[in-house]
Each structure stands twice: as C-alpha cells, then as structure tokens.
N, C-alpha and C positions, 0 to 999 in steps of 0.2 A: 651728046652723050653724057658729058660730066653734069650738065644741068639737069639731066633726068635722074642722074644718081649721085646727089651731093653727098650722102653717107659714105659711099664708097670712096668718093674723091677726098672727102676728109681723112678717111682712115689712111688712104695712100699717102697724103701729106704728111699724116703724123708718123707714118712709118719711116718715111724719108728723113723727117725732122729728127727722130730718135737715132738713126742711123748716122747723120751728120754731126749731131751733139755727141754721140758715143765715140766717134772718130777724133773729134776735137779733144775730148776728154782723155782719150789715151794718149794723144799727142802731147798734151800738157803734163800728163804724168811721166812720160817718156823724158821730157826736158827737165823735169824736177829730178 
C-alpha cells in the first residue's frame, strides 16, 4: 500500500516530523 502511494507516505512522514520537531522546540523553550 505504501509503495503504491509514496506521496501520501511522504506527507505522513513530514507531518510526523513537524509534530516531533515542534514538540522538541517547545521543550527547549520551556527549559530556557
């Protein structure tokens, strides 16, 4: 399924990446 729809898979990975980086950024700002 993922191989049949690489665009959707990439979008999903990008969304997860943004969520994770956003969480890390919030945590860093909290410690500052």
